C-alpha positions as CSV (number, residue, x, y, z in Angstrom):
1,M,16.5,-19.7,62.4
2,H,16.5,-15.8,62.5
3,L,19.9,-15.1,64.5
4,T,22.4,-12.5,63.6
5,V,25.6,-13.2,62.1
6,E,27.1,-12.1,65.8
7,E,24.4,-13.9,67.8
8,A,25.4,-17.1,65.9
9,L,29.1,-16.5,66.7
10,S,28.4,-16.4,70.4
11,I,26.9,-20.0,70.4
12,Y,28.9,-23.0,71.1
13,P,30.9,-24.5,69.2
14,L,30.5,-21.8,66.8
15,S,31.6,-19.4,69.3
16,E,35.4,-21.2,68.5
17,A,35.2,-19.4,65.2
18,K,36.8,-16.2,64.2
19,L,34.9,-13.5,62.3
20,I,38.2,-12.3,60.1
21,A,36.2,-9.8,57.5
22,G,33.1,-8.2,56.9
23,S,32.5,-7.2,60.8
24,K,30.2,-4.8,59.7
25,G,27.8,-7.1,58.1
26,K,27.7,-8.9,61.5
27,H,23.9,-8.1,61.8
28,R,22.9,-10.0,59.0
29,I,20.4,-12.5,59.3
30,V,20.7,-16.4,59.8
31,K,17.9,-18.0,58.0
32,S,19.5,-21.2,57.6
33,I,22.8,-23.3,57.0
34,N,24.0,-24.9,54.2
35,V,27.0,-26.8,53.4
36,M,28.9,-26.5,50.1
37,D,29.2,-29.9,48.1
38,A,28.7,-29.0,44.5
39,P,30.3,-26.3,41.8
40,D,27.1,-24.7,41.2
41,I,26.1,-24.2,44.8
42,S,26.1,-20.4,44.6
43,D,23.4,-20.7,42.1
44,W,21.3,-22.3,44.9
45,I,21.8,-20.2,47.9
46,K,19.1,-18.5,49.3
47,E,18.7,-14.8,50.9
48,G,19.9,-15.3,54.6
49,E,21.6,-18.6,54.4
50,M,25.2,-19.1,55.6
51,L,27.7,-21.2,53.4
52,L,29.8,-23.5,55.3
53,T,32.8,-25.2,53.3
54,T,36.1,-26.8,53.4
55,A,37.0,-24.9,50.3
56,Y,38.0,-27.7,48.5
57,L,35.9,-26.5,45.2
58,I,37.9,-23.1,45.4
59,K,41.3,-24.1,46.6
60,D,43.0,-24.0,43.1
61,S,41.4,-20.7,42.1
62,L,41.4,-17.5,43.9
63,E,39.4,-16.1,40.7
64,D,36.7,-18.9,41.4
65,A,36.9,-18.0,45.2
66,S,36.2,-14.1,44.6
67,A,33.2,-15.2,42.3
68,L,31.5,-17.0,44.8
69,L,32.3,-14.3,47.3
70,H,30.4,-11.9,45.2
71,T,27.7,-14.0,43.8
72,L,27.0,-15.0,47.8
73,N,26.8,-11.3,48.5
74,R,24.7,-10.6,45.7
75,R,22.1,-12.9,46.7
76,G,21.9,-11.9,50.3
77,S,23.8,-14.6,51.8
78,A,24.4,-14.2,55.5
79,G,27.9,-15.3,55.4
80,L,30.6,-17.8,54.3
81,G,32.2,-19.9,56.6
82,I,35.7,-21.5,55.7
83,K,36.9,-24.9,57.7
84,L,40.8,-24.9,57.5
85,G,43.4,-27.6,57.8
86,R,42.2,-29.9,55.2
87,F,42.7,-27.8,51.9
88,W,43.6,-24.3,53.0
89,E,46.0,-23.4,56.4
90,T,45.0,-19.9,55.9
91,V,42.4,-17.8,54.1
92,P,43.9,-15.9,51.2
93,E,44.7,-11.8,52.1
94,T,42.8,-11.1,48.9
95,L,39.8,-13.0,49.7
96,I,39.7,-11.3,53.1
97,A,40.4,-8.0,51.5
98,E,37.4,-8.3,49.1
99,A,35.1,-10.0,52.1
100,E,36.0,-6.4,53.8
101,T,35.2,-4.4,51.1
102,L,31.8,-5.9,50.6
103,N,31.0,-6.0,54.3
104,F,30.6,-9.5,54.0
105,P,31.2,-12.0,56.9
106,L,33.8,-14.2,56.7
107,I,34.4,-17.0,59.2
108,E,37.0,-19.0,60.0
109,L,36.1,-22.1,61.3
110,P,37.9,-24.4,63.7
111,F,39.3,-27.9,62.4
112,Q,38.1,-29.7,65.4
113,F,34.6,-29.5,64.9
114,T,32.6,-30.9,62.2
115,F,29.8,-29.3,59.9
116,S,27.2,-30.9,61.5
117,D,28.7,-29.8,65.2
118,Q,28.2,-26.4,64.0
119,M,24.6,-26.6,62.7
120,N,23.4,-28.9,65.7
121,G,24.6,-26.1,68.1
122,L,23.0,-23.4,65.9
123,F,19.7,-25.6,66.1
124,R,19.8,-26.4,69.5
125,A,20.2,-22.6,70.5
126,K,17.3,-21.8,68.3
127,L,15.0,-24.4,69.7
128,S,15.5,-23.0,73.2
129,R,15.2,-19.6,72.1
130,S,12.0,-20.4,70.6
131,T,10.8,-22.4,73.6
132,T,11.7,-19.5,75.8
133,M,9.7,-17.0,73.7
134,L,6.8,-19.0,73.2
135,Q,6.4,-19.3,76.9
136,S,6.8,-15.7,77.2
137,I,4.2,-15.2,74.7
138,M,1.7,-17.2,76.4
139,E,2.6,-15.6,79.8
140,K,1.7,-12.0,78.1
141,Q,-1.5,-13.9,76.6
142,R,-2.6,-15.0,80.1
143,K,-1.7,-11.5,82.0
144,L,-4.0,-9.9,79.1
145,M,-6.6,-12.7,80.0
146,R,-6.3,-11.6,83.5
147,L,-6.2,-7.8,82.7
148,A,-9.3,-8.6,80.6
149,L,-11.3,-10.5,83.4
150,R,-10.8,-7.9,86.3
151,S,-13.7,-6.1,86.9
152,G,-12.0,-2.9,88.5
153,R,-8.5,-1.8,87.5
154,S,-6.0,0.1,89.5
155,R,-4.2,1.7,86.6
156,P,-5.3,2.7,83.3
157,L,-5.8,0.1,80.7
158,L,-3.5,1.4,77.6
159,E,-0.3,1.7,79.9
160,S,-1.4,-2.1,81.2
161,V,-1.6,-3.4,77.9
162,S,1.7,-1.8,76.7
163,E,3.2,-3.1,80.0
164,I,2.6,-6.7,79.7
165,I,2.9,-7.0,75.5
166,G,6.5,-5.3,76.1
167,Y,6.1,-2.5,73.3
168,K,5.3,1.3,73.3
169,L,1.8,1.9,72.2
170,A,0.0,4.8,70.5
171,V,-3.7,5.1,70.0
172,I,-5.2,7.3,67.1
173,N,-8.6,8.0,67.0
174,A,-10.7,8.1,63.8
175,R,-10.2,11.7,63.3
176,G,-6.4,11.5,63.3
177,A,-5.4,12.7,66.7
178,A,-3.4,11.1,69.1
179,V,-5.5,10.3,72.2
180,F,-2.4,8.3,73.8
181,N,1.3,8.2,73.2
182,N,3.7,6.6,75.2
183,S,6.5,5.7,72.1
184,G,8.5,8.8,72.0
185,H,7.5,9.7,68.8
186,S,6.0,12.6,67.6
187,E,2.3,12.7,66.5
188,A,3.4,14.0,62.8
189,E,5.4,10.7,62.6
190,L,2.9,8.2,63.8
191,L,0.2,9.7,61.3
192,E,2.6,9.4,58.5
193,G,0.5,8.3,55.4
194,W,-2.7,9.2,57.0
195,P,-5.7,8.4,56.5
196,W,-5.1,4.5,56.6
197,Q,-6.7,1.8,55.5
198,H,-8.7,-0.5,57.9
199,R,-6.3,-3.5,57.8
200,N,-3.4,-4.6,59.8
201,Q,-0.2,-3.1,58.5
202,R,3.3,-2.6,59.2
203,F,4.8,0.7,59.4
204,R,8.0,2.6,59.9
205,T,8.9,5.3,62.4
206,G,12.2,6.7,62.3
207,Q,14.6,4.3,62.1
208,G,12.2,1.4,63.4
209,T,9.4,-0.6,62.2
210,G,5.8,-0.4,63.9
211,Y,2.7,-2.5,63.4
212,R,-0.7,-0.8,63.2
213,I,-4.5,-2.6,63.9
214,P,-7.3,-1.0,63.3
215,L,-10.0,-0.7,66.2
216,L,-12.8,-2.3,64.8
217,H,-16.3,-2.8,65.9
218,G,-19.4,-3.8,64.1
219,G,-17.7,-3.4,61.0
220,K,-17.1,0.5,62.0
221,C,-13.2,1.8,62.7
222,S,-13.2,4.0,65.7
223,G,-9.4,4.3,65.7
224,Y,-6.2,2.4,65.5
225,L,-3.7,0.8,67.9
226,L,0.0,1.4,66.9
227,Y,3.0,-1.1,68.4
228,C,6.4,0.8,68.3
229,A,9.8,-0.2,67.6
230,V,8.4,-4.0,67.2
231,D,11.2,-7.0,66.0
232,S,10.3,-7.3,62.5
233,L,12.0,-10.9,62.7
234,L,9.5,-11.9,65.6
235,L,6.4,-10.4,64.1
236,P,5.1,-13.5,62.5
237,V,5.2,-15.3,66.2
238,E,3.4,-12.0,68.1
239,E,1.4,-10.7,65.8
240,S,-1.7,-12.8,67.6
241,L,-0.6,-11.2,70.7
242,F,-0.9,-8.0,68.8
243,I,-4.2,-8.4,67.7
244,Q,-5.5,-9.8,71.3
245,G,-4.2,-6.6,72.6
246,A,-6.0,-4.5,70.1
247,E,-9.0,-6.9,70.7
248,L,-9.1,-5.9,74.3
249,V,-8.5,-2.1,73.8
250,S,-11.3,-2.4,71.4
251,Y,-13.7,-4.1,73.5
252,H,-13.2,-1.8,76.2
253,I,-13.8,1.3,74.2
254,H,-16.9,0.0,72.8
255,A,-18.1,-1.2,76.1
256,G,-18.1,2.4,77.6
257,F,-15.8,1.5,80.5
258,E,-13.8,4.5,79.8
259,D,-13.8,7.0,77.3
260,Y,-10.1,6.4,75.6
261,F,-10.6,9.0,73.0
262,E,-10.9,12.1,75.0
263,Q,-8.5,14.1,76.1
264,A,-6.5,12.8,79.1
265,G,-8.0,16.0,81.6
266,H,-11.6,15.2,80.3
267,R,-11.4,11.7,80.5
268,E,-10.1,12.1,84.4
269,F,-12.7,14.8,84.9
270,S,-15.3,12.1,83.7
271,A,-14.3,9.5,86.3
272,L,-14.7,12.2,88.9
273,L,-17.8,13.4,87.8
274,R,-19.1,9.7,87.7
275,R,-18.0,9.3,91.3
276,C,-19.7,12.5,92.6
277,L,-23.0,11.4,91.1
278,N,-22.4,8.2,92.7
279,D,-22.3,10.3,96.1
280,G,-18.2,9.0,96.4
281,M,-17.4,13.0,96.8
282,S,-18.8,16.4,97.2
283,S,-19.6,18.9,94.2
284,N,-17.3,21.3,95.8
285,E,-14.4,18.7,95.6
286,L,-15.3,18.0,91.9
287,S,-15.2,22.0,91.2
288,Q,-11.6,22.3,92.9
289,A,-10.6,18.9,90.8
290,A,-12.4,20.2,87.6
291,R,-10.0,23.6,87.8
292,K,-6.8,21.7,88.2
293,L,-7.6,19.6,85.4
294,E,-8.5,23.0,83.3
295,V,-12.1,21.9,82.8
296,T,-14.3,25.3,83.0
297,L,-17.7,23.7,82.6
298,L,-18.7,24.1,86.3
299,Q,-17.5,27.5,86.5
300,A,-20.3,28.8,84.4
301,P,-24.1,28.0,84.0
302,F,-24.3,24.3,83.1
303,Q,-27.0,21.7,82.5
304,L,-27.3,18.2,82.2
305,L,-28.4,16.0,79.3
306,L,-29.4,12.3,79.7
307,T,-29.9,9.6,76.4
308,D,-31.1,6.4,76.6
309,V,-32.2,3.8,74.1
310,A,-34.5,0.5,74.6
311,A,-32.2,-1.9,74.6
312,A,-29.6,-3.7,76.8
313,G,-26.3,-5.2,77.1
314,E,-23.7,-4.5,74.4
315,T,-26.5,-3.2,71.7
316,R,-27.2,-0.4,74.4
317,Q,-24.1,0.2,74.8
318,G,-23.4,0.6,70.7
319,E,-26.0,2.6,70.0
320,L,-25.1,5.3,72.9
321,L,-21.8,5.6,71.8
322,R,-23.6,6.6,68.1
323,L,-25.4,9.0,70.0
324,K,-22.2,10.5,71.3
325,E,-20.2,10.7,68.4
326,E,-23.1,12.1,66.6
327,Y,-23.2,14.8,69.4
328,I,-19.5,15.5,69.3
329,E,-19.5,16.1,65.7
330,H,-23.0,17.8,65.2
331,P,-22.2,21.4,63.7
332,E,-23.6,23.6,66.5
333,L,-23.1,21.0,69.3
334,H,-19.4,20.3,68.6
335,G,-18.2,23.7,69.7
336,L,-19.8,23.7,73.2
337,G,-16.9,22.0,74.6
338,A,-19.4,19.2,76.3
339,I,-18.1,16.1,78.3
340,H,-19.8,12.9,77.8
341,L,-19.6,9.7,79.8
342,M,-21.3,6.2,79.9
343,M,-23.5,5.8,83.5
344,D,-25.8,2.9,84.2
345,E,-28.9,5.4,83.5
346,G,-27.2,6.2,79.8
347,L,-25.0,8.5,78.2
348,L,-24.8,11.7,80.6
349,S,-23.8,14.7,78.9
350,L,-22.6,18.0,80.7
351,Y,-23.3,21.1,78.4
352,P,-22.9,25.0,79.0
353,G,-25.9,26.7,79.9
354,S,-25.6,28.9,77.0
355,P,-25.7,29.8,74.1
356,H,-28.9,28.2,72.8
357,T,-32.4,28.5,74.6
358,P,-33.8,25.4,75.7
359,E,-36.4,25.0,72.7
360,R,-33.3,25.6,70.5
361,F,-31.5,22.9,72.3
362,R,-34.1,20.5,72.4
363,E,-34.0,20.8,68.5
364,L,-30.4,20.2,68.3
365,I,-30.7,17.0,70.1
366,T,-33.5,15.9,68.1
367,E,-31.6,16.7,64.7
368,C,-29.0,14.2,65.8
369,F,-31.5,11.6,66.6
370,H,-33.1,12.0,63.2
371,K,-29.4,11.6,61.3
372,L,-29.0,8.4,62.8
373,N,-30.9,5.2,61.6
374,F,-32.1,3.2,64.5
375,D,-33.5,0.0,63.9
376,K,-35.6,-2.7,65.9
377,G,-37.6,0.0,68.2
378,Y,-34.4,1.4,69.7
379,Y,-35.4,5.0,69.0
380,P,-33.5,7.1,71.9
381,R,-35.0,9.2,74.7
382,A,-33.2,12.2,76.2
383,A,-34.1,14.5,79.2
384,I,-32.6,18.0,79.8
385,S,-31.9,19.2,83.3
386,G,-32.8,22.9,84.2
387,V,-29.7,25.5,83.9
388,K,-27.7,25.6,87.2
389,A,-25.5,28.4,88.1
390,K,-23.1,26.8,90.4
391,P,-21.5,23.3,91.2
392,E,-23.8,22.6,94.2
393,G,-26.6,22.1,91.7
394,L,-24.9,19.2,89.8
395,K,-26.8,16.4,91.9
396,E,-29.9,18.4,91.7
397,A,-30.1,18.6,88.0
398,F,-29.0,14.8,87.9
399,A,-32.0,13.7,89.9
400,E,-34.3,16.2,87.6
401,I,-33.3,14.2,84.6
402,K,-33.6,11.1,86.2
403,E,-36.9,11.8,87.4
404,C,-37.8,13.3,83.9
405,M,-36.7,10.3,82.0
406,G,-38.8,7.9,84.5
407,M,-41.8,9.8,84.1
408,A,-41.4,10.5,80.1
409,Q,-41.0,6.6,80.1
410,H,-44.1,5.8,82.1
411,W,-46.5,8.6,80.9
412,G,-45.1,9.1,77.4
413,S,-43.6,12.5,76.7
414,P,-44.2,15.5,74.1
415,G,-41.3,14.2,71.6
416,N,-38.3,12.2,72.6
417,V,-36.6,14.7,74.0
418,V,-37.7,16.2,77.1
419,H,-36.7,19.4,79.3
420,Y,-37.2,19.3,83.1
421,R,-39.5,22.2,82.4
422,Q,-41.8,20.8,80.2
423,L,-42.6,17.9,82.9
424,E,-41.7,20.2,86.3
425,L,-45.2,21.2,86.7
426,S,-46.7,17.6,86.0
427,L,-44.1,16.5,88.8
428,L,-45.3,18.8,91.2
429,L,-49.0,17.8,90.6
430,N,-48.5,14.3,90.4
431,R,-49.8,13.9,94.2
432,I,-53.1,15.6,93.8
433,P,-55.7,12.6,93.9
434,S,-57.4,11.5,90.4
435,E,-60.9,12.2,91.8
436,T,-59.8,15.7,92.6
437,M,-58.3,16.1,89.4
438,E,-61.3,14.7,87.3
439,R,-63.6,16.9,89.2
440,Y,-61.8,20.0,88.5
441,C,-61.6,19.3,84.7
442,N,-65.5,18.3,84.5
443,G,-66.5,21.8,86.5
444,S,-64.1,23.8,84.5
445,L,-65.2,22.6,81.2
446,R,-68.9,22.1,82.0
447,G,-70.4,24.6,79.7
448,L,-68.7,22.4,76.6
449,L,-69.0,18.8,77.7
450,S,-72.8,19.4,77.5
451,R,-72.5,19.3,73.5
452,E,-72.0,16.9,70.8
453,P,-69.2,14.7,71.1
454,E,-67.8,15.6,67.7
455,Y,-67.9,19.1,68.3
456,V,-66.5,18.7,71.7
457,K,-63.5,16.9,70.4
458,E,-62.7,19.6,67.5
459,M,-63.0,22.4,70.2
460,L,-60.9,20.8,73.1
461,H,-58.7,20.1,70.4
462,T,-58.5,23.8,69.1
463,L,-58.3,25.0,72.6
464,E,-55.2,22.6,73.5
465,V,-53.4,23.9,70.4
466,Y,-54.0,27.8,71.3
467,L,-52.7,27.0,74.6
468,D,-49.8,25.0,73.6
469,N,-48.9,28.1,71.2
470,D,-49.1,30.5,74.4
471,G,-52.6,32.2,72.8
472,H,-51.2,33.0,69.5
473,V,-54.4,32.7,66.8
474,N,-52.0,32.9,63.8
475,E,-50.1,29.8,65.0
476,T,-52.9,28.0,65.9
477,A,-54.6,28.3,62.9
478,K,-51.6,27.1,61.0
479,K,-51.4,24.2,63.2
480,L,-54.8,23.3,62.7
481,F,-54.9,23.9,58.9
482,I,-57.7,26.2,59.2
483,H,-58.4,29.8,58.2
484,R,-57.4,32.5,60.9
485,N,-61.3,33.6,61.0
486,T,-62.2,30.1,61.6
487,A,-59.6,30.1,64.4
488,T,-60.8,33.4,66.4
489,Y,-64.3,32.4,65.9
490,R,-63.7,29.0,67.9
491,I,-61.6,31.0,70.2
492,E,-64.2,33.4,70.7
493,K,-67.0,30.6,71.2
494,L,-65.1,28.6,73.6
495,S,-64.5,32.2,76.0
496,E,-68.5,32.2,76.0
497,L,-69.4,28.6,76.6
498,L,-66.4,28.3,79.3
499,D,-67.1,31.7,80.6
500,V,-63.2,32.4,80.4
501,D,-60.9,35.4,79.4
502,F,-58.0,34.5,77.3
503,R,-56.5,37.6,78.3
504,K,-56.1,37.1,81.9
505,I,-53.2,34.8,83.1
506,D,-55.5,33.1,85.8
507,D,-58.0,32.0,83.4
508,L,-55.3,30.6,81.1
509,M,-53.8,29.0,83.8
510,R,-57.0,27.3,85.1
511,L,-56.9,25.5,81.3
512,K,-53.9,24.8,81.4
513,L,-54.1,23.0,84.4
514,V,-57.4,21.1,82.9
515,F,-55.1,19.7,80.0
516,L,-52.6,18.7,82.2
517,F,-54.8,17.0,84.5
518,R,-56.6,15.4,81.7
519,K,-52.9,14.0,80.5
520,M,-52.2,12.4,83.6
521,L,-55.9,11.0,84.3
522,E,-55.4,9.3,80.7
523,R,-51.9,7.9,81.5
524,E,-53.4,6.5,84.7
């Protein structure tokens, strides 16, 4: 039944009764009604049960009446209703005084109504209340379903869920930080007992009760949704609604529609950045908005990183979210204050242009790839733009990484993390006809290509490694696993066969072009 004594006394015909003692206990919960018809009835009383009696069994003994009162109070009874006019004309003052001392509700029932009248009135009220509650929950579920099916949202998801379900919310990320909180409780209050188990749990907040649900996806907990100031009596009925709301939030988080675990300012900036890159606003407008949001990344040299995996749908989103978490938690990348957002092209990250060199930045991203265990051929690729000094270079940087990613996927690339600078020359030379490239390569290597195939293969490999290591003989020897003198001999022999001077930049550039053209021809 789960009504308070005060609520029960407002329902006809019990509303004709009178609370004569124990008014401080009027908030006791009435779970059921029983009628006293046996001497040992107190032994069968359950917690929350209200007992109705004509006082027949206690009319001749105030001691028995007092003992009954104490037993009922000890067993957690909701109250005692005594019908006057048959055996007692009035309730004894001593009994009233004892009930008042115990804060135990003592009710004077009107003579003209039977016990069944009183009980039927309560049951009808409970049925009406339950029906209204179920209709309310069904309406809330329909609203949640409409919210889930809506392709575009005019207001933030978490505020909408809070309004629909009718309770204040808080969202705690996996690192124990509150990323959303409209409950009125401090973060310290909400985080009591942290870290938490990955299961649904009740919790205490101040004087109220809350309900905590882990946000799970693929067996991994990304945070917790906390419903605050819930009615503990209604929890069994509303629990399914709470779970439905948590599942909706968890789905939107892992689908990448919005980064709910970012700071509010970063989250708003991410939405504006996406809009800017989709030509919905200018770079200058974005820069002005960034200043208001106290996002400083565009006020200094910056670079863009685009990451993608060879997967589709939810699998792709899940893998990219794993990568994002790894970027955030990496010891050297964590302190850079990057902003990450999901785009149709993949995971886009905005990083400062310093303090790392392009080579070191590539190494750090590669470290993140290696740390994660990618299955089913989903190993990621990433493209890094050139460093841009002003916000006006944002769209140029975005175009660079898209072009770079497309070329890397089509041609293959030197590693899974490619800097635009590595492919910039390829992009420039891509329009040269294949016949011209082939003629240039054959002409430049004519002195070597006339030798034995095995010898040509070995010497070309030596030359390529030598050029990749910027003409350093020691590094070339290490990469080829040969002695330094052997590497020196080969380089001198190549200089003689190809009629080049490796000390001249022009000759080095000519040979660089040869290997670049050869790779382009092989890919075609």
